[in-house]
N, C-alpha and C positions, 0 to 999 in steps of 0.2 A: 504493500501500500501506499502510495507516493504521500510524502507529508508534503501539505502545502504551505508557500510559503509567500508573505505578504511582501508589497514593495518595502514597508518599513523595515521588515525583517531582513531584507536584502540590504537594502541602505546602509543599516547598522552594521552588518558584518563587512561590506565595504570599507566604510570608514576606520573601522578595525584595523583592516588590513593594509590600508595606506598610512594609518599612524605607525605603523611598524616599519614596514616597507620603504616609505618617503615622508618622514617627520616633518619636512620642511614643507613639503606641500598646501598649499593653501586651501582648504577643502570647506570654505563657510558655505553658506548658503549663497545663491546669485553669483559663485565664483567662476571663472571660465573652467576651472580644472573638476571642480564640483559636478558642473554640468555636463563635461566632457566623459571621467571616468565613473560616475556615480549614478548621479540621476537618469541619464541616458541608457547604459547598459540596464541598470535595475530594474527600468519601467517595461524595457521589453521582457527581460526575463521574468517578469512580475505575470505578465499576460500569458508567458509558454504555461506558467504553472497554475495558470487560470483555467486555460484549455485543458491541460492535465485533470484538474479536480474534475471539470464537467462530464470528461470521458469516465472517469473514475467511476462518478456519482451513476451515469449513466447504465452503468455494467456491476453496479451493487445491488444484489439481493436486499440489503438492509434498507436501502432509500429508495427501492423501486414500488411502486402503486400500481392497483389496478391493469390496466391493458399491457401497461411495460412490463410488469412483474408478471404475468403470463406469458408475454414473449421472449424476456429471458428464461424463464423455467422451461418453456419449448425447447430450449437448447440441452437439458439434460432428461428430456422425454417425459416431463411432467406437467399436469396442467390441474387447474383448482377445480375442488369439487363443484359443481353446481348444485344448487336448490332444487328441491323438488317439489310437485304440489300433492295434498293428500286426496284419496279416493274413498267412493264407498258405495254402498245400495243404498237409493232413496225407495221409502214405499210411497206411494201417491194413492192416495183415498179417494174415493167418489161416491155421495150420497145415492145417487142416480144415474145410469148411461142411457140417455133416450137416443142420442146419436154420436155418431164417431168423434172423439176427441183426440186431437193431435197433438202430440208432445216433441217438436222440435228440438234437434241437437242446437245447445249453445241456451235452451231456455234455462230463466234463475231459479236457484231454489236458497232460501238464506236461515243462517242456523240464529239460534238464539242470542249467541253473541256478535253477530252483524256478519259473519264470514259466508261470502257467496260460495254458490257451487253452481256448476254449469253441467246440463246434463249432455252426457257423451255421445250419444246415439239417437238418433229418432223413431222414433216409433208411434202406431197407430193405436188408441183403445176403441176396439170395434164393438160395435151395438151386438153383433152377432158371439161375441166369447164371453158373454157374461159371467156365465157357468165358471170360465178358466178365471174370472177376476173375482168373483165371489169365492173359489177357492184358496186363492194366494191370500185374500182378507181372514179368511176362517184358518189358513197356517199361522198368521201373527196374530190371532186373536186376542190374545196372555198381553203381547207387548202394545196393541190397540187398546184394550181397555185400560190398561196401565196409565197411556197417556189421555184417557178421555174421549178415545175417536169411535165412534159409534156406525161410520158408514161399512156400508155392506160389501164395496168393493175396492178392490186394490190392485196395483201394479208393479213391481221392482224396474226401476231401471239405474243404471250407474251414473255416479255424477261425482266430478273432479273439480277441487278447489280453484280458483281464477286466480289465485297468487299462490307461488309458492311459500314456502315455511312450514314452521310446525304447528302455525296458528289453527291450520286447518285439520289437525289432528283432534277430531272432535268427538266427545263421549255418546254414547246411545241415547236417543231421544231427545238430541240437539237441534234437528232438523226443525223450523216452526212455519214458515212462508213460502210462498212462491206465488209467480207472476202468471202461471199456466195458467189460462181459460177450462174451465170445465172441472177443475181437480180441487176437492172440497179439504182436503188437508194433507199434511205431510209430516212422515217422522223415520228416523234411521234406526231401526231395529238392532243395528249393530255399531261398535265404534270405528272412526275412519281413522286409518293411520298412512305411513308411508310421506307426510309432508316433513321436509328437512331445509334448515337454512343453509343457503350458500355460503361455503367456507370463507371465512375471513382472510383479509391478505397477511395479516399476525400468524394465523395456524396455516397458511398457506406455504409462508417462510419456512417456520420449523419443519415443515412436512421436507421441504426441498433441502434443507441442510442436514435433514437426517440421513439423504442419500450419499451425501460424502461421509460423513461423520459414522453411518450405520452399517456399512456396506460388508462388513465381516460378519459371517454368521456366528452366533453364539453371543456377542455381546448384547448388553441391555437396551442398548440405542438401535442395534441390529434387530431386536424382537421388534422393539416397539414400531420401527420404519416397517418393517414388514406387515405389521396387524395393519397399520395406517394406510397401507396402499390399497387397502378394500376399499371401495368407496361407501360402503355400509358403512363402516366403522368411523365414530365421531372424533374419538380420542383413545388413549390405550395407557394404562400403567404396568411399568415392570416392577413385581415387586421381586426382589433378591434377598438371599441369606443376610440376617442382620437386620431386617426391616422389623418395623412393630409387627405388620401383619403375619411374619414368618417365626415369629417367636413361639408358636403352638408346634413347631417341629423340634423343639428342645435346643435351640442352636444357643449358644453362648457366646455374647458380644460385648467388646471392651473399647467403650468410646472415649478416644483421648481428647484432652483440651483443646486441640484444633478442629474437632470434630471428625478425624479418621477414627474409622472403626477396624477392629482387628476381631477375626473370629477366634474365640478361643476355644471351643468345642462345638464341632460339627453336630447338627442334628440328625435326625431319623428323614427330613426332607419334608415338602409340604403335603397337606394331606386335606 
């Protein structure tokens, strides 16, 4: 890493040099010798240091953010984990079905917490299939009774949160309202899952650095890096000998004043 030097640093070093090399040289400000041998060269060198610093920053993981960080990480075969939207099955109920009711892809259903979900696939509730819809309502009768829905017909549709993130991971019976014409009520007999936040820049940087520091199989960082490579894993902690979580194995550890831990007696292994 290049140590960036300011123009003042360069000027002071130059003055110290000439005081020893040419003690009689007049280097007071605005003197010809000062301008020729100190100010001029130092000004140009300072510009070079500034450009080197900018290049270094552009290639630094610690100072990169957003798309710049992603582009830099791509050189090492890594990419940030994207967020995902939760999904689940919504139960739409009808007090009566006198005509066909269209349920279109993109129709909105809203939970009690205000999270919006859109219908994933279009379907038509046909008046000719009343018995099928009555059977679906009967299948979920206990759930409908619990939330106070008395409609005799129901249909299941897959819905997906309109935004990514864990906020869409709602519990059962959280769906409350819909804009779909003809639908009397809506609920969800099962909890929704799959919503995850996008990986933050800070977390992504730690994972990239793990590529370099944890490449050896068997090291703590190596284990952690391997596990974090799975896109479904949010975080990981490696518990080793001497850790308070491993004291159940009988390991005896001595902790020095500087924090260094030494295994006095090995236990039987984690159980």
